[in-house]
LORO-355969 format. One record per residue: x, y, z of N, C-alpha, C in turn; residue number from 1. Coordinates in steps of 0.1 Angstrom, whole numbers, plus 5000, padded with zeros to 4 digits. Layout:
REM LORO-355969
PT  neast  nnorth   nup  caeast  canorth  caup  ceast  cnorth   cup    i
PT      X       Y     Z       X        Y     Z      X       Y     Z  NUM
...
This chain:
REM LORO-355969
PT  neast  nnorth   nup  caeast  canorth  caup  ceast  cnorth   cup    i
PT   9504    9140  1343    9508     9128  1335   9496    9124  1326    1
PT   9499    9122  1313    9488     9119  1304   9485    9104  1304    2
PT   9473    9101  1300    9469     9087  1300   9474    9081  1287    3
PT   9478    9068  1288    9482     9061  1276   9470    9053  1271    4
PT   9471    9047  1260    9460     9039  1254   9458    9027  1263    5
PT   9468    9021  1269    9466     9009  1278   9460    9014  1291    6
PT   9463    9026  1295    9456     9031  1307   9441    9032  1305    7
PT   9437    9037  1293    9423     9037  1290   9417    9023  1289    8
PT   9424    9014  1284    9419     9000  1284   9417    8995  1298    9
PT   9426    8998  1307    9425     8993  1321   9412    9000  1327   10
PT   9410    9013  1325    9399     9019  1330   9386    9014  1325   11
PT   9385    9012  1312    9373     9006  1306   9370    8992  1311   12
PT   9381    8984  1311    9379     8970  1316   9375    8969  1330   13
PT   9381    8977  1339    9377     8977  1353   9363    8982  1355   14
PT   9359    8993  1347    9346     8998  1348   9336    8987  1343   15
PT   9340    8979  1333    9331     8969  1328   9329    8958  1339   16
PT   9339    8955  1346    9338     8945  1356   9329    8950  1367   17
PT   9330    8963  1371    9322     8968  1381   9307    8968  1377   18
PT   9305    8971  1364    9291     8971  1359   9285    8957  1359   19
PT   9294    8947  1356    9289     8934  1356   9285    8928  1369   20
PT   9290    8934  1380    9287     8929  1393   9278    8939  1400   21
PT   9271    8947  1392    9261     8956  1399   9267    8968  1405   22
PT   9278    8973  1399    9284     8985  1404   9294    8983  1415   23
PT   9297    8971  1419    9307     8969  1429   9321    8973  1424   24
PT   9329    8978  1433    9343     8982  1430   9351    8970  1427   25
PT   9357    8970  1415    9365     8958  1411   9380    8961  1413   26
PT   9387    8951  1417    9402     8952  1418   9408    8941  1409   27
PT   9419    8944  1402    9425     8934  1393   9429    8921  1401   28
PT   9428    8910  1394    9432     8898  1400   9447    8897  1401   29
PT   9452    8894  1413    9466     8893  1415   9471    8879  1412   30
PT   9476    8878  1399    9481     8865  1395   9496    8865  1394   31
PT   9502    8854  1396    9517     8853  1396   9523    8857  1382   32
PT   9535    8862  1383    9542     8866  1371   9544    8853  1362   33
PT   9540    8854  1349    9540     8842  1341   9555    8838  1338   34
PT   9556    8825  1335    9569     8819  1332   9568    8814  1318   35
PT   9580    8814  1311    9580     8810  1297   9577    8795  1296   36
PT   9571    8791  1285    9569     8777  1282   9583    8770  1281   37
PT   9583    8757  1284    9596     8750  1284   9603    8750  1271   38
PT   9595    8748  1260    9601     8748  1247   9598    8760  1239   39
PT   9596    8771  1246    9594     8784  1239   9605    8788  1230   40
PT   9602    8792  1217    9612     8796  1208   9613    8811  1209   41
PT   9624    8816  1203    9626     8831  1203   9636    8836  1194   42
PT   9639    8849  1194    9650     8855  1187   9658    8863  1196   43
PT   9671    8864  1193    9680     8873  1200   9686    8883  1190   44
PT   9683    8895  1192    9688     8906  1183   9698    8914  1190   45
PT   9710    8914  1184    9722     8922  1189   9724    8934  1180   46
PT   9720    8945  1186    9720     8958  1178   9735    8961  1174   47
PT   9744    8957  1182    9758     8960  1179   9764    8953  1167   48
PT   9757    8942  1163    9761     8934  1151   9754    8938  1138   49
PT   9743    8945  1140    9734     8949  1128   9741    8959  1119   50
PT   9741    8957  1106    9747     8966  1097   9736    8974  1089   51
PT   9723    8972  1092    9713     8979  1086   9710    8976  1072   52
PT   9714    8964  1067    9712     8961  1053   9698    8958  1049   53
PT   9689    8955  1059    9675     8953  1056   9672    8940  1048   54
PT   9682    8931  1048    9679     8918  1041   9667    8911  1048   55
PT   9666    8912  1061    9655     8906  1069   9642    8911  1065   56
PT   9641    8924  1061    9628     8930  1057   9623    8924  1044   57
PT   9632    8923  1035    9629     8918  1022   9625    8903  1023   58
PT   9633    8895  1031    9631     8881  1032   9618    8878  1039   59
PT   9614    8887  1049    9602     8885  1057   9590    8887  1047   60
PT   9590    8898  1039    9579     8900  1030   9578    8889  1020   61
PT   9589    8884  1015    9588     8873  1005   9583    8860  1012   62
PT   9587    8857  1024    9583     8844  1030   9568    8845  1034   63
PT   9563    8857  1037    9549     8858  1041   9540    8863  1031   64
PT   9545    8864  1018    9536     8868  1007   9531    8882  1009   65
PT   9539    8891  1014    9535     8905  1016   9539    8913  1004   66
PT   9530    8922  1000    9533     8931  0989   9545    8941  0993   67
PT   9555    8942  0985    9566     8951  0988   9561    8965  0990   68
PT   9565    8972  1001    9560     8985  1004   9570    8995  0997   69
PT   9565    9000  0986    9573     9010  0978   9566    9024  0978   70
PT   9557    9026  0988    9549     9038  0988   9557    9050  0991   71
PT   9568    9049  0998    9576     9061  1001   9587    9063  0990   72
PT   9592    9052  0985    9603     9052  0975   9599    9042  0964   73
PT   9595    9046  0953    9590     9037  0942   9600    9027  0937   74
PT   9613    9030  0940    9623     9021  0935   9628    9011  0946   75
PT   9624    9013  0958    9630     9005  0969   9619    9001  0978   76
PT   9621    8989  0985    9612     8985  0995   9616    8992  1008   77
PT   9610    9003  1011    9615     9011  1022   9604    9016  1031   78
PT   9597    9008  1038    9587     9012  1047   9592    9021  1059   79
PT   9584    9031  1063    9588     9039  1074   9586    9033  1088   80
PT   9577    9023  1088    9573     9016  1101   9566    9004  1098   81
PT   9563    8996  1108    9554     8984  1106   9541    8989  1101   82
PT   9535    8981  1091    9523     8985  1086   9516    8973  1079   83
PT   9506    8975  1071    9499     8963  1066   9507    8956  1055   84
PT   9518    8961  1051    9527     8954  1042   9540    8949  1049   85
PT   9541    8952  1061    9554     8950  1068   9553    8944  1082   86
PT   9559    8932  1084    9559     8926  1097   9572    8928  1104   87
PT   9582    8932  1097    9595     8933  1103   9602    8945  1097   88
PT   9609    8953  1105    9615     8965  1100   9628    8968  1107   89
PT   9638    8974  1101    9650     8979  1107   9649    8994  1107   90
PT   9651    9000  1119    9651     9014  1121   9665    9019  1126   91
PT   9667    9032  1124    9680     9038  1128   9678    9048  1139   92
PT   9685    9047  1150    9686     9057  1160   9699    9065  1158   93
PT   9698    9078  1157    9710     9086  1157   9708    9098  1166   94
PT   9719    9102  1174    9717     9114  1183   9713    9126  1175   95
PT   9706    9135  1182    9703     9147  1176   9715    9156  1174   96
PT   9714    9166  1166    9725     9174  1163   9730    9181  1176   97
PT   9743    9180  1178    9749     9185  1190   9750    9176  1202   98
PT   9743    9165  1201    9743     9155  1212   9754    9145  1210   99
PT   9759    9140  1221    9769     9130  1221   9762    9116  1220  100
PT   9769    9106  1215    9762     9093  1215   9766    9086  1202  101
PT   9760    9074  1200    9764     9066  1189   9752    9062  1181  102
PT   9753    9059  1168    9743     9054  1160   9739    9040  1165  103
PT   9727    9036  1162    9723     9022  1166   9711    9018  1157  104
PT   9711    9006  1152    9700     9000  1145   9691    8993  1155  105
PT   9679    8991  1151    9670     8983  1159   9660    8975  1150  106
PT   9658    8963  1153    9649     8954  1145   9636    8954  1153  107
PT   9625    8957  1146    9612     8957  1153   9602    8947  1147  108
PT   9596    8939  1155    9585     8930  1151   9578    8926  1163  109
PT   9568    8917  1162    9561     8912  1174   9570    8907  1184  110
PT   9568    8910  1196    9577     8905  1207   9573    8891  1212  111
PT   9562    8886  1209    9557     8873  1213   9559    8872  1229  112
PT   9551    8880  1235    9552     8881  1250   9549    8868  1257  113
PT   9556    8866  1268    9553     8854  1276   9538    8854  1280  114
PT   9533    8865  1284    9519     8867  1287   9514    8878  1278  115
PT   9509    8875  1266    9507     8885  1255   9495    8894  1259  116
PT   9497    8907  1257    9487     8917  1259   9476    8915  1249  117
PT   9480    8913  1236    9470     8912  1226   9461    8900  1227  118
PT   9466    8889  1232    9458     8877  1234   9448    8879  1245  119
PT   9453    8885  1256    9444     8888  1267   9433    8897  1263  120
PT   9435    8907  1254    9426     8917  1250   9416    8912  1240  121
PT   9419    8902  1232    9411     8898  1221   9398    8891  1226  122
PT   9386    8897  1223    9374     8891  1228   9370    8877  1223  123
PT   9375    8874  1211    9370     8861  1205   9382    8852  1202  124
PT   9393    8854  1209    9405     8845  1208   9410    8844  1194  125
PT   9409    8854  1186    9415     8854  1173   9430    8854  1173  126
PT   9435    8860  1184    9450     8859  1187   9452    8849  1198  127
PT   9461    8839  1195    9463     8828  1205   9478    8825  1206  128
PT   9482    8821  1217    9496     8817  1220   9498    8802  1219  129
PT   9507    8798  1210    9509     8783  1209   9514    8777  1222  130
PT   9508    8766  1226    9510     8761  1239   9524    8753  1240  131
PT   9531    8752  1228    9544     8745  1228   9555    8755  1225  132
PT   9553    8762  1214    9564     8772  1210   9562    8786  1216  133
PT   9550    8789  1220    9548     8803  1225   9546    8813  1215  134
PT   9546    8809  1202    9544     8819  1191   9529    8824  1192  135
PT   9528    8837  1190    9515     8844  1190   9510    8845  1176  136
PT   9499    8838  1172    9494     8839  1158   9480    8843  1158  137
PT   9475    8846  1146    9462     8852  1144   9454    8843  1135  138
PT   9441    8842  1138    9431     8834  1130   9421    8843  1124  139
PT   9420    8844  1111    9411     8854  1105   9397    8851  1108  140
PT   9393    8838  1108    9379     8835  1110   9373    8839  1123  141
PT   9382    8841  1133    9377     8845  1146   9377    8860  1148  142
PT   9383    8867  1139    9386     8882  1142   9373    8890  1137  143
PT   9370    8899  1146    9358     8908  1143   9363    8922  1139  144
PT   9376    8924  1138    9382     8937  1134   9380    8948  1144  145
PT   9379    8945  1157    9377     8955  1167   9389    8963  1170  146
PT   9401    8958  1167    9414     8964  1169   9417    8966  1184  147
PT   9411    8958  1192    9413     8959  1207   9427    8955  1210  148
PT   9433    8946  1202    9447     8941  1204   9456    8953  1203  149
PT   9454    8962  1193    9463     8973  1191   9462    8983  1203  150
PT   9451    8984  1208    9449     8993  1220   9458    8987  1232  151
PT   9458    8974  1233    9464     8968  1245   9479    8967  1244  152
PT   9485    8965  1231    9499     8962  1230   9508    8974  1234  153
PT   9517    8972  1243    9525     8983  1247   9537    8986  1237  154
PT   9539    8977  1228    9549     8978  1218   9544    8983  1205  155
PT   9531    8986  1204    9524     8991  1192   9527    8983  1180  156
PT   9525    8970  1181    9529     8961  1170   9518    8958  1160  157
PT   9506    8953  1165    9496     8949  1155   9492    8960  1145  158
PT   9493    8957  1132    9489     8967  1122   9477    8960  1114  159
PT   9470    8969  1106    9458     8964  1099   9458    8969  1085  160
PT   9451    8961  1077    9448     8964  1063   9435    8972  1064  161
PT   9437    8985  1063    9425     8994  1065   9416    8995  1053  162
PT   9419    8988  1042    9411     8989  1031   9398    8980  1032  163
PT   9398    8971  1042    9387     8962  1045   9380    8966  1058  164
PT   9367    8964  1058    9360     8967  1071   9364    8958  1082  165
PT   9365    8945  1079    9370     8936  1089   9385    8934  1086  166
PT   9393    8943  1092    9407     8945  1089   9415    8933  1092  167
PT   9424    8930  1083    9434     8919  1085   9445    8923  1094  168
PT   9448    8916  1104    9459     8919  1113   9472    8914  1106  169
PT   9482    8923  1107    9495     8920  1101   9505    8921  1112  170
PT   9511    8910  1116    9521     8910  1126   9530    8898  1124  171
PT   9542    8898  1129    9552     8887  1129   9546    8875  1136  172
PT   9547    8863  1129    9542     8851  1135   9554    8841  1135  173
PT   9566    8846  1135    9578     8837  1134   9578    8828  1122  174
PT   9572    8833  1111    9571     8825  1098   9566    8811  1102  175
PT   9554    8811  1107    9548     8798  1113   9548    8787  1102  176
PT   9547    8790  1089    9547     8779  1079   9561    8774  1078  177
PT   9571    8782  1079    9585     8777  1079   9588    8769  1092  178
PT   9583    8773  1103    9585     8766  1116   9579    8752  1114  179
PT   9567    8751  1109    9560     8739  1107   9568    8729  1098  180
PT   9576    8735  1089    9584     8727  1080   9598    8724  1085  181
PT   9600    8728  1098    9613     8725  1104   9624    8736  1101  182
PT   9620    8747  1095    9629     8758  1092   9628    8769  1102  183
PT   9639    8777  1102    9639     8789  1110   9632    8801  1103  184
PT   9628    8811  1110    9622     8823  1103   9631    8829  1093  185
PT   9625    8835  1083    9633     8840  1071   9642    8851  1075  186
PT   9639    8859  1085    9648     8870  1089   9661    8865  1095  187
PT   9660    8855  1103    9672     8850  1110   9680    8842  1100  188
PT   9673    8836  1090    9680     8827  1080   9689    8836  1071  189
PT   9685    8848  1067    9692     8855  1057   9702    8866  1063  190
PT   9701    8868  1076    9709     8879  1082   9724    8877  1080  191
PT   9731    8885  1072    9745     8883  1069   9754    8882  1082  192
PT   9753    8892  1091    9762     8892  1103   9757    8884  1114  193
PT   9745    8878  1112    9738     8870  1123   9736    8880  1135  194
PT   9731    8892  1132    9727     8901  1142   9714    8896  1149  195
PT   9706    8888  1142    9695     8882  1149   9695    8867  1146  196
PT   9694    8859  1157    9695     8845  1157   9682    8839  1163  197
PT   9679    8827  1159    9667     8820  1163   9671    8807  1171  198
PT   9662    8804  1181    9664     8792  1189   9655    8791  1200  199
PT   9657    8782  1210    9649     8782  1222   9652    8794  1230  200
PT   9642    8800  1237    9643     8812  1244   9654    8810  1255  201
PT   9653    8799  1262    9663     8797  1274   9677    8797  1269  202
PT   9680    8791  1257    9693     8790  1251   9698    8804  1247  203
PT   9689    8811  1241    9692     8825  1236   9695    8834  1248  204
PT   9688    8832  1259    9690     8841  1271   9704    8838  1276  205
PT   9708    8825  1277    9721     8822  1282   9732    8828  1272  206
PT   9729    8827  1259    9739     8833  1250   9740    8848  1252  207
PT   9729    8855  1254    9729     8869  1257   9738    8873  1269  208
PT   9736    8865  1280    9744     8868  1292   9758    8864  1290  209
PT   9761    8854  1281    9775     8851  1278   9782    8862  1271  210
PT   9775    8869  1262    9781     8880  1255   9783    8892  1264  211
PT   9774    8894  1273    9776     8905  1283   9788    8902  1291  212
PT   9789    8890  1296    9800     8886  1305   9814    8887  1297  213
PT   9814    8883  1285    9826     8883  1277   9830    8897  1271  214
PT   9821    8907  1272    9824     8920  1266   9819    8931  1276  215
PT   9826    8932  1288    9822     8942  1298   9822    8956  1292  216
PT   9811    8963  1295    9809     8977  1291   9804    8979  1277  217
PT   9803    8968  1269    9798     8969  1256   9783    8972  1255  218
PT   9776    8966  1264    9761     8966  1263   9755    8975  1273  219
PT   9744    8981  1270    9737     8991  1279   9733    8984  1292  220
PT   9738    8989  1303    9735     8984  1316   9737    8969  1318  221
PT   9744    8963  1309    9746     8948  1310   9732    8941  1311  222
PT   9723    8946  1303    9709     8941  1305   9704    8935  1292  223
PT   9696    8924  1293    9689     8918  1282   9675    8923  1282  224
PT   9671    8931  1272    9657     8936  1271   9648    8924  1267  225
PT   9637    8922  1275    9628     8911  1272   9629    8900  1282  226
PT   9640    8900  1290    9642     8889  1300   9631    8890  1310  227
PT   9628    8903  1315    9618     8904  1325   9607    8914  1322  228
PT   9609    8923  1312    9599     8933  1309   9585    8927  1307  229
PT   9576    8932  1315    9562     8928  1313   9560    8913  1315  230
PT   9568    8907  1323    9567     8892  1325   9576    8885  1315  231
PT   9583    8892  1306    9592     8886  1297   9586    8885  1282  232
PT   9595    8885  1273    9591     8884  1259   9600    8873  1252  233
PT   9596    8868  1241    9604     8857  1234   9613    8863  1224  234
PT   9612    8876  1222    9622     8884  1214   9631    8892  1223  235
PT   9644    8889  1223    9653     8895  1233   9663    8904  1225  236
PT   9667    8915  1233    9675     8925  1227   9688    8927  1235  237
PT   9699    8930  1228    9711     8935  1233   9714    8948  1225  238
PT   9719    8959  1232    9722     8971  1225   9732    8979  1233  239
PT   9739    8988  1226    9749     8996  1233   9743    9009  1238  240
PT   9731    9012  1234    9724     9025  1238   9712    9021  1247  241
PT   9707    9032  1253    9695     9030  1261   9683    9024  1253  242
PT   9677    9014  1258    9666     9008  1250   9654    9017  1247  243
PT   9652    9027  1256    9642     9037  1254   9644    9044  1240  244
PT   9657    9047  1237    9660     9054  1225   9657    9046  1212  245
PT   9656    9033  1214    9653     9024  1203   9638    9021  1202  246
PT   9630    9028  1210    9616     9026  1209   9610    9014  1217  247
PT   9619    9009  1226    9615     8998  1235   9611    9003  1249  248
PT   9598    9003  1252    9593     9009  1264   9598    9003  1277  249
PT   9599    9011  1287    9602     9006  1301   9590    9000  1307  250
PT   9590    8987  1310    9579     8980  1316   9584    8972  1327  251
PT   9577    8973  1339    9582     8965  1350   9578    8950  1349  252
PT   9584    8941  1356    9581     8927  1355   9567    8924  1358  253
PT   9560    8932  1366    9546     8929  1369   9536    8936  1360  254
PT   9541    8944  1350    9532     8950  1341   9528    8941  1330  255
PT   9520    8931  1333    9516     8921  1323   9501    8919  1325  256
PT   9494    8915  1314    9479     8915  1314   9472    8906  1323  257
PT   9478    8896  1329    9471     8888  1338   9466    8895  1350  258
PT   9472    8907  1353    9468     8915  1365   9456    8923  1362  259
PT   9452    8925  1349    9440     8934  1347   9432    8930  1335  260
PT   9437    8925  1325    9429     8923  1313   9419    8911  1314  261
PT   9422    8902  1323    9413     8890  1325   9399    8894  1329  262
PT   9397    8906  1334    9384     8910  1338   9375    8910  1325  263
PT   9381    8914  1314    9373     8915  1302   9367    8902  1298  264
PT   9374    8891  1300    9369     8878  1296   9358    8874  1305  265
PT   9359    8878  1318    9348     8874  1327   9335    8882  1324  266
PT   9337    8895  1320    9325     8903  1316   9319    8897  1303  267
PT   9327    8894  1293    9322     8890  1280   9315    8877  1281  268
PT   9318    8868  1291    9311     8855  1292   9296    8857  1295  269
PT   9293    8868  1301    9279     8871  1304   9273    8882  1295  270
PT   9280    8885  1284    9275     8894  1274   9272    8908  1280  271
PT   9281    8912  1289    9279     8924  1296   9290    8935  1293  272
PT   9294    8935  1281    9305     8944  1277   9298    8958  1279  273
PT   9304    8966  1287    9297     8979  1291   9299    8990  1281  274
PT   9291    9000  1283    9291     9012  1274   9305    9018  1275  275
PT   9311    9018  1287    9324     9024  1290   9334    9019  1280  276
PT   9335    9006  1278    9344     9000  1270   9342    9003  1255  277
PT   9329    9003  1251    9326     9007  1237   9330    9022  1235  278
PT   9328    9030  1245    9332     9044  1243   9347    9046  1241  279
PT   9355    9038  1249    9369     9039  1248   9373    9033  1234  280
PT   9367    9023  1230    9371     9017  1217   9368    9026  1205  281
PT   9355    9032  1206    9351     9040  1195   9361    9053  1194  282
PT   9364    9058  1205    9373     9070  1206   9387    9066  1200  283
PT   9391    9054  1204    9404     9050  1200   9404    9047  1185  284
PT   9394    9041  1180    9393     9038  1165   9393    9051  1157  285
PT   9385    9061  1162    9385     9073  1154   9398    9080  1154  286
PT   9405    9080  1166    9418     9086  1167   9428    9078  1158  287
PT   9427    9065  1158    9436     9057  1151   9435    9059  1136  288
PT   9422    9061  1131    9420     9063  1117   9425    9077  1113  289
PT   9423    9087  1121    9429     9100  1118   9444    9099  1117  290
PT   9450    9092  1127    9465     9090  1127   9469    9083  1114  291
PT   9462    9073  1110    9465     9065  1098   9465    9074  1086  292
PT   9454    9082  1085    9454     9091  1073   9465    9101  1073  293
PT   9469    9106  1085    9480     9116  1086   9493    9109  1082  294
PT   9495    9097  1087    9507     9089  1084   9508    9087  1069  295
PT   9497    9083  1062    9497     9081  1048   9502    9093  1040  296
PT   9495    9104  1044    9499     9117  1038   9514    9120  1040  297
PT   9519    9118  1052    9533     9121  1055   9542    9112  1048  298
PT   9538    9099  1047    9547     9089  1039   9548    9093  1025  299
PT   9537    9098  1019    9538     9102  1005   9547    9114  1003  300
PT   9549    9122  1013    9558     9133  1012   9572    9130  1014  301
PT   9575    9120  1022    9589     9117  1027   9596    9110  1016  302
PT   9609    9111  1017    9618     9103  1009   9629    9098  1018  303
PT   9637    9088  1013    9648     9083  1021   9646    9068  1023  304
PT   9657    9061  1025    9657     9046  1026   9657    9041  1040  305
PT   9660    9049  1050    9662     9043  1063   9653    9051  1073  306
PT   9642    9045  1078    9633     9052  1088   9641    9054  1100  307
PT   9638    9066  1107    9645     9069  1119   9636    9070  1131  308
PT   9641    9068  1142    9633     9069  1154   9632    9083  1159  309
């Protein structure tokens, strides 16, 4: 079984904790599964309602002042994935040739975890979770560009502007300026079939279960993705196909950062970030930059309007 990036983070962090206490063997703190904030907001995306129009992608870019991504297709805003120009994307799953199954769209953006991996991993609290709404946002002045958050995120969400040494993090923040003005996020506001809706997380969760109850057999395993995964997320999904096929990883309810990433904060308080963590980070950054260059080259060669999983 191969190691994932988060496995490497765990190893580095645990090694750092051991180094900080003079080589003692460290075990992760066993903390309770986190619970959503009372007024946590969220999104419910129903893949069965999505028509793949990508209105949400255009509206997101406009609301957040992002440059349209026309690098793949000079005539259309058609990003292949989340990137430094794109906080929200619609992807298409379709069965391979000869396989049975159905097509399905999926909307990808920051999941705004109940216990965010990126927040726990950030050494200087550049990523923080709002104590009322639960929205995970980024503060440029606190960021050192270490990209540690990207290593930690199991959903592979944070993206960076690689043109700057201190890279700008690009991720969904639920259109925080619109929220502050009493408006809903741009993507939910413009969606024609209301495949994605905005509201309080607890209300959306009840709505998701109501749909499952009213339409037996329509949804995969009668399950709401994000209800329990990794302690829960504030972006919830309903789909007719296996969530794995949509790029949503299988995570147990206890697979959340409170159980292991908090060691990093304890180590950093004493300025004892160990060589082991630096080694993991440097290797990751080198690999990430090579992947980035390869992706850019590949994007320049590809054509087509709908990225596929």
